[in-house]
C-alpha positions as CSV (number, residue, x, y, z in Angstrom):
1,X,9.3,-7.0,-4.7
2,X,11.8,-4.1,-4.3
3,X,12.2,-5.1,-0.6
4,X,13.1,-8.6,-1.8
5,X,15.5,-7.3,-4.3
6,X,17.3,-5.1,-1.7
7,X,17.4,-8.0,0.8
8,X,19.0,-10.3,-1.7
9,X,21.6,-7.6,-2.7
10,X,22.4,-6.9,0.9
11,X,23.4,-10.5,1.1
12,X,25.7,-10.3,-1.9
13,X,23.4,-11.7,-4.5
14,X,23.2,-10.1,-7.9
15,X,19.5,-9.3,-8.7
16,X,17.8,-8.6,-12.0
17,X,14.5,-6.8,-11.1
18,X,11.8,-6.9,-13.9
19,X,9.3,-4.1,-13.8
20,X,7.2,-1.9,-16.0
21,X,9.2,0.7,-17.9
22,X,7.0,3.6,-16.7
23,X,7.3,2.9,-13.0
24,X,10.0,4.5,-10.9
25,X,11.7,2.3,-8.2
26,X,12.7,3.6,-4.9
27,X,16.0,5.5,-4.6
28,X,17.6,2.5,-2.7
29,X,17.0,0.2,-5.6
30,X,18.5,2.7,-8.1
31,X,21.6,3.3,-5.9
32,X,22.3,-0.4,-5.4
33,X,25.1,-1.7,-7.4
34,X,23.8,-5.3,-7.1
35,X,20.4,-4.7,-8.7
36,X,20.0,-4.4,-12.5
37,X,16.7,-3.0,-13.7
38,X,15.1,-5.0,-16.6
39,X,12.3,-2.9,-18.2
40,X,9.2,-4.5,-19.5
41,X,6.8,-2.3,-21.6
42,X,3.3,-1.9,-20.2
43,X,1.0,-3.2,-22.9
44,X,-2.2,-1.4,-23.7
45,X,-5.3,-3.6,-24.4
46,X,-6.8,-4.0,-27.8
47,X,-9.7,-1.8,-28.5
48,X,-11.5,-4.2,-31.1
49,X,-13.6,-7.3,-30.6
50,X,-15.3,-8.7,-27.5
51,X,-13.8,-8.0,-24.1
52,X,-13.0,-11.7,-23.6
53,X,-11.1,-11.8,-26.9
54,X,-9.2,-8.6,-25.9
55,X,-8.2,-10.0,-22.6
56,X,-7.0,-13.4,-24.0
57,X,-4.9,-11.7,-26.7
58,X,-3.4,-9.4,-24.1
59,X,-2.5,-12.3,-21.9
60,X,-0.9,-14.2,-24.8
61,X,1.1,-11.2,-25.9
62,X,2.3,-10.5,-22.3
63,X,3.3,-14.1,-21.9
64,X,5.5,-14.0,-25.1
65,X,6.9,-10.6,-24.1
66,X,7.7,-11.8,-20.5
67,X,9.3,-15.1,-21.5
68,X,11.5,-13.4,-24.1
69,X,12.6,-11.0,-21.5
70,X,13.4,-13.7,-18.9
71,X,15.4,-15.8,-21.4
72,X,17.6,-12.9,-22.2
73,X,18.8,-12.3,-18.5
74,X,21.8,-14.1,-16.9
75,X,21.0,-17.5,-15.7
76,X,19.4,-17.2,-12.3
77,X,19.6,-19.6,-9.3
78,X,16.1,-18.4,-8.3
79,X,13.1,-16.8,-9.8
80,X,11.0,-15.0,-7.3
81,X,7.6,-13.5,-8.2
82,X,4.7,-12.1,-6.3
83,X,1.2,-13.4,-6.9
84,X,-1.1,-11.6,-7.8
85,X,-0.7,-10.7,-10.6
86,X,-0.1,-14.3,-11.6
87,X,-1.7,-14.5,-15.0
88,X,0.5,-15.1,-17.1
89,X,3.6,-14.6,-14.8
90,X,3.5,-17.8,-12.8
91,X,3.3,-20.0,-15.9
92,X,6.0,-18.0,-17.6
93,X,8.3,-18.1,-14.7
94,X,7.9,-21.9,-14.4
95,X,8.8,-22.3,-18.1
96,X,11.8,-20.0,-17.5
97,X,12.8,-22.1,-14.5
98,X,12.8,-25.3,-16.6
99,X,15.0,-23.6,-19.3
100,X,17.5,-22.2,-16.7
101,X,17.1,-25.1,-14.2
102,X,16.3,-22.6,-11.5
103,X,14.2,-22.7,-8.3
104,X,10.8,-21.0,-8.5
105,X,9.7,-19.0,-5.4
106,X,6.1,-17.5,-5.2
107,X,5.3,-14.9,-2.7
108,X,1.4,-15.2,-2.2
109,X,-0.2,-11.9,-1.3
110,X,-3.7,-12.9,-2.3
111,X,-5.4,-15.0,-5.0
112,X,-5.8,-13.5,-8.4
113,X,-9.0,-15.4,-9.2
114,X,-10.7,-13.8,-6.0
115,X,-9.9,-10.3,-7.2
116,X,-11.3,-11.3,-10.7
117,X,-14.4,-12.5,-9.0
118,X,-15.1,-9.0,-7.7
119,X,-16.1,-8.0,-11.2
120,X,-17.4,-11.3,-12.7
121,X,-18.7,-13.3,-9.7
122,X,-17.2,-16.6,-8.3
123,X,-18.9,-18.9,-10.7
124,X,-17.9,-17.1,-13.9
125,X,-16.0,-19.5,-16.2
126,X,-13.0,-17.2,-16.5
127,X,-12.8,-17.1,-12.7
128,X,-13.0,-20.8,-12.5
129,X,-10.2,-21.1,-15.1
130,X,-8.1,-18.6,-13.2
131,X,-8.6,-20.6,-10.0
132,X,-7.6,-23.9,-11.7
133,X,-4.5,-22.1,-13.3
134,X,-3.4,-20.6,-10.0
135,X,-3.6,-23.9,-8.2
136,X,-1.9,-25.9,-11.0
137,X,1.2,-23.7,-11.5
138,X,1.3,-22.7,-7.8
139,X,1.7,-26.4,-7.0
140,X,4.7,-26.6,-9.3
141,X,6.8,-24.0,-7.4
142,X,9.8,-25.1,-5.2
143,X,9.2,-22.6,-2.4
144,X,6.2,-20.5,-1.3
145,X,6.0,-17.5,0.9
146,X,2.6,-16.0,2.2
147,X,1.5,-12.9,4.2
148,X,-0.7,-14.5,6.8
149,X,-1.0,-17.7,8.8
150,X,-4.6,-18.0,7.5
151,X,-3.3,-18.0,3.9
152,X,-0.6,-20.5,4.9
153,X,-3.3,-22.9,6.1
154,X,-5.6,-22.3,3.1
155,X,-2.7,-23.0,0.6
156,X,-2.1,-26.3,2.4
157,X,-5.7,-27.4,2.9
158,X,-7.1,-26.4,-0.5
159,X,-4.0,-26.5,-2.8
160,X,-1.6,-28.9,-1.1
161,X,1.0,-26.1,-1.2
162,X,3.4,-25.8,1.7
163,X,4.2,-22.2,2.5
164,X,6.1,-20.1,5.0
165,X,4.6,-17.0,6.6
166,X,6.5,-13.8,5.8
167,X,4.5,-11.0,7.3
168,X,4.8,-7.7,5.4
169,X,7.1,-5.5,7.4
170,X,8.0,-1.8,7.0
171,X,11.2,-0.8,5.6
172,X,13.6,1.1,7.7
173,X,12.6,4.5,6.1
174,X,9.0,4.2,7.4
175,X,9.3,6.0,10.7
176,X,7.9,9.2,12.4
177,X,9.0,12.3,10.4
178,X,10.8,15.1,12.4
179,X,9.0,18.4,12.5
180,X,11.6,20.2,10.3
181,X,11.2,17.6,7.6
182,X,7.4,17.7,7.9
183,X,7.6,21.4,7.2
184,X,9.8,21.1,4.1
185,X,7.4,18.3,2.8
186,X,4.4,20.5,3.4
187,X,6.0,23.4,1.6
188,X,6.9,21.3,-1.3
189,X,3.3,19.9,-1.6
190,X,1.8,23.4,-1.2
191,X,3.3,24.3,-4.5
192,X,0.8,21.9,-6.3
193,X,-1.9,21.2,-3.8
194,X,-4.2,23.8,-2.2
195,X,-4.9,21.8,1.1
196,X,-1.3,22.4,2.1
197,X,-1.3,26.1,1.7
198,X,-1.8,28.3,4.8
199,X,-5.3,29.1,5.7
200,X,-4.4,32.7,6.9
201,X,-1.6,35.2,6.4
202,X,1.3,34.9,8.9
203,X,1.5,37.5,11.6
204,X,5.2,37.8,11.0
205,X,6.7,38.5,7.6
206,X,9.8,36.5,8.6
207,X,7.7,33.3,9.0
208,X,7.3,30.7,6.3
209,X,4.0,28.8,6.6
210,X,2.1,25.8,5.4
211,X,-1.3,24.7,6.6
212,X,0.2,22.7,9.4
213,X,3.6,24.2,10.3
214,X,5.3,27.5,10.6
215,X,9.1,28.2,10.4
216,X,10.8,31.3,11.8
217,X,13.2,32.3,9.0
218,X,15.5,34.0,11.5
219,X,16.3,31.0,13.6
220,X,14.9,28.2,11.6
221,X,12.7,26.9,14.4
222,X,9.6,25.0,13.2
223,X,6.3,24.9,15.2
224,X,2.8,23.5,14.5
225,X,0.4,26.2,13.7
226,X,-2.4,27.0,16.2
227,X,-5.9,25.7,15.0
228,X,-4.2,23.6,12.4
229,X,-6.4,21.0,10.6
230,X,-6.1,17.3,11.2
231,X,-4.2,15.4,8.5
232,X,-5.9,12.1,7.5
233,X,-4.2,9.9,4.9
234,X,-5.3,6.8,2.9
235,X,-3.4,5.1,0.1
236,X,-4.9,2.9,-2.6
237,X,-4.4,1.3,-5.9
238,X,-8.1,2.3,-6.8
239,X,-9.4,-1.1,-7.5
240,X,-12.6,-2.9,-6.7
241,X,-11.4,-4.2,-3.4
242,X,-11.4,-0.8,-1.8
243,X,-14.7,1.1,-1.7
244,X,-13.9,4.7,-1.2
245,X,-17.7,5.7,-1.0
246,X,-17.4,4.5,2.5
247,X,-14.8,7.2,3.4
248,X,-16.7,9.8,1.4
249,X,-19.9,9.1,3.3
250,X,-18.1,9.2,6.6
251,X,-16.6,12.6,5.7
252,X,-20.1,14.0,4.9
253,X,-21.1,12.8,8.5
254,X,-18.0,14.5,9.9
255,X,-18.9,17.8,8.2
256,X,-22.4,17.5,9.6
257,X,-20.9,17.0,13.1
258,X,-19.2,20.3,12.8
259,X,-22.2,22.1,11.5
260,X,-24.1,20.7,14.5
261,X,-21.5,22.3,16.9
262,X,-19.2,19.4,17.7
263,X,-15.7,20.7,18.5
264,X,-13.9,19.0,15.6
265,X,-11.0,20.4,13.6
266,X,-11.0,21.1,9.9
267,X,-9.7,18.0,8.1
268,X,-7.3,17.5,5.2
269,X,-7.8,14.3,3.6
270,X,-5.0,12.9,1.4
271,X,-5.6,9.8,-0.8
272,X,-2.4,8.7,-2.6
273,X,-1.9,6.3,-5.4
274,X,-3.1,5.6,-9.0
275,X,-5.2,3.0,-10.6
276,X,-8.2,2.2,-12.7
277,X,-11.0,3.7,-10.6
278,X,-9.2,7.0,-9.7
279,X,-11.0,9.0,-12.3
280,X,-14.4,7.6,-11.2
281,X,-13.8,8.6,-7.6
282,X,-12.3,11.9,-8.4
283,X,-15.6,12.7,-10.3
284,X,-17.5,11.9,-7.0
285,X,-15.1,14.0,-5.0
286,X,-15.4,17.0,-7.3
287,X,-19.2,17.0,-6.8
288,X,-18.8,17.3,-2.9
289,X,-18.9,20.8,-1.5
290,X,-17.2,20.7,2.0
291,X,-16.6,23.8,4.0
292,X,-14.4,22.1,6.7
293,X,-12.8,19.4,4.7
294,X,-10.3,19.4,1.9
295,X,-9.6,16.4,-0.2
296,X,-6.6,15.8,-2.6
297,X,-5.4,12.8,-4.5
298,X,-1.7,13.3,-5.3
299,X,0.7,10.8,-6.8
300,X,3.7,11.1,-4.5
301,X,7.3,10.5,-5.2
302,X,8.6,7.2,-3.6
303,X,10.7,9.1,-1.1
304,X,7.9,11.5,-0.1
305,X,5.3,8.8,0.7
306,X,7.0,7.6,4.0
307,X,7.5,11.2,5.0
308,X,3.8,12.0,4.6
309,X,2.8,8.8,6.5
310,X,5.2,9.9,9.4
311,X,3.5,13.4,9.4
312,X,-0.1,12.4,9.4
313,X,-2.5,12.2,12.4
314,X,-4.5,9.2,11.3
315,X,-4.5,6.6,8.5
316,X,-7.6,5.1,7.0
317,X,-7.5,1.7,5.3
318,X,-10.5,0.6,3.1
319,X,-8.9,-2.6,1.8
320,X,-11.4,-5.5,2.1
321,X,-9.7,-8.6,1.0
322,X,-11.2,-10.5,-1.8
323,X,-10.0,-13.7,-0.3
324,X,-10.2,-12.7,3.3
325,X,-6.6,-14.1,3.7
326,X,-4.2,-11.2,3.0
327,X,-3.2,-8.1,4.9
328,X,-2.9,-4.5,3.6
329,X,0.7,-3.4,3.2
330,X,-0.5,0.3,3.6
331,X,-1.3,-0.5,7.3
332,X,2.1,-2.2,7.7
333,X,3.8,1.0,6.5
334,X,1.6,3.2,8.6
335,X,2.4,1.2,11.8
336,X,6.1,1.6,10.8
337,X,5.5,5.3,11.1
338,X,3.7,5.0,14.4
339,X,0.6,6.1,12.7
340,X,-2.7,4.9,14.2
341,X,-5.4,3.6,11.7
342,X,-9.0,3.0,11.2
343,X,-9.3,-0.1,9.1
344,X,-12.2,-1.9,7.3
345,X,-13.0,-5.2,8.9
346,X,-12.2,-8.6,7.1
347,X,-11.6,-12.0,8.6
348,X,-7.9,-12.1,9.3
349,X,-7.3,-8.4,9.9
350,X,-6.7,-9.2,13.6
351,X,-3.3,-10.6,12.7
352,X,-2.3,-7.0,12.1
353,X,-4.7,-4.4,13.7
354,X,-5.5,-4.9,17.4
355,X,-8.9,-3.1,18.0
356,X,-8.5,-0.4,20.6
357,X,-4.6,-1.0,21.0
358,X,-3.1,0.3,17.8
359,X,-6.1,1.5,15.9
360,X,-9.8,0.8,15.3
361,X,-11.8,-1.6,13.1
362,X,-15.0,-0.5,11.4
363,X,-17.5,-2.3,9.3
364,X,-19.4,0.6,7.5
365,X,-19.4,4.5,7.0
366,X,-21.5,5.2,10.1
367,X,-19.0,3.4,12.3
368,X,-16.0,5.1,10.6
369,X,-17.7,8.5,11.0
370,X,-18.3,7.9,14.7
371,X,-14.6,6.8,15.2
372,X,-13.4,10.0,13.4
373,X,-15.6,12.2,15.7
374,X,-14.3,10.3,18.8
375,X,-10.5,10.5,17.8
376,X,-10.6,14.2,16.6
377,X,-12.7,15.6,19.3
378,X,-11.2,18.9,20.6
379,X,-8.1,18.2,18.4
380,X,-5.2,19.1,18.9
381,X,-5.7,20.1,22.4
382,X,-6.8,16.6,23.3
383,X,-5.4,13.6,21.6
384,X,-6.5,11.0,24.0
385,X,-7.0,7.8,21.9
386,X,-4.7,8.9,19.1
387,X,-2.0,9.5,21.5
388,X,-2.4,6.2,23.4
389,X,-2.5,4.3,20.0
390,X,0.7,6.1,18.9
391,X,2.4,5.3,22.3
392,X,1.4,1.7,21.9
393,X,2.9,1.5,18.4
394,X,6.1,3.1,19.7
395,X,6.4,0.7,22.6
396,X,5.8,-2.4,20.4
397,X,9.1,-2.7,18.6
398,X,8.0,-4.7,15.7
399,X,10.6,-6.4,13.4
400,X,11.6,-4.5,10.4
401,X,11.6,-6.0,6.8
402,X,15.4,-6.9,6.9
403,X,15.2,-8.7,10.2
404,X,12.1,-10.7,9.3
405,X,13.4,-11.6,5.8
406,X,16.7,-12.9,7.3
407,X,14.8,-15.1,9.8
408,X,12.3,-16.4,7.2
409,X,13.6,-16.3,3.5
410,X,17.4,-16.7,4.0
411,X,17.1,-20.3,5.4
412,X,15.1,-21.2,2.4
413,X,17.9,-20.0,0.0
414,X,20.4,-21.8,2.2
415,X,18.8,-25.1,1.4
416,X,19.9,-24.8,-2.2
417,X,23.4,-23.4,-1.7
């Protein structure tokens, strides 16, 4: 949604961006003179009564709060929202559009009811109500965007909703990180996270070291350290549609390969993001005792996340679409940084990840472990597949967000000018 706001601002539109008070937007959003931030308080759920009652009350209070906020802003020509989350935002946005006589645009990234079904099952009454709600209010929109051709077809066949495919694309700041910037980032992270600190003392007192790089303080030259660990990164919102036990089991196998004598490098595994299951998985991670693998789960500043992606050796995506129709934005960002990925299989993933061209697709922890072994064998001396994947990503000049948005969304807005 920040990308949408920046694109609208770039074309001269004044934008009011609603978001949670506690979240910090990207610096480009903060610096834009055309974007005004409208804070919304993040409500905490009730702690009394049955869970269903707590949920219903929270949705009602959120709806009132959101509608009140939307009726206080300047009259908009369009109201654009992302789904999910769509409960209660789609209905509230539709009511606000009636009040303001605005056009409603929904950007479909998935279906909320399929995410809800991960906890409750497809046939749960709450899931069925959510499905009915999404179809009803989705059908009342004026324009619709979606992230895959498979979702475009599903919206039309099952919901009679006509949508335009707007593939998620990386912003311009997702790119390979120069070695000097990598070093500064590693030194910054080393202040708080042990895996980024150097494994051994520098042979020269004039050198500044991280686990991955070394800078000669005399001439400022940065080099990668010999015998450096491989840097693996995964990002997540720590929700039910990503099973991180798959990665943890694969890492156990990776450790076993090293103990059996396979020439693999030490591994630093960075898992970024925050969400409801983070504490649960941190508990599992704390019980694991690796000798050759270090895991950390930092929350990165918005400006540091693309720098870390552009510095990593491999990305891992565990997103398993609840609907089978969306694509993981994290892989889009990784590809923008020319970072090869190993990604969990689901039905329409082939629209983004081309197996054995820009990454690998796995179905379980055993397959992921074998892929890690193959990709990191004798690293960094040999980077066969990793190098070819990265080369293919460099050669394939994909559209960036701005170009894609101008081709897809701008004509929709022009229809109502």
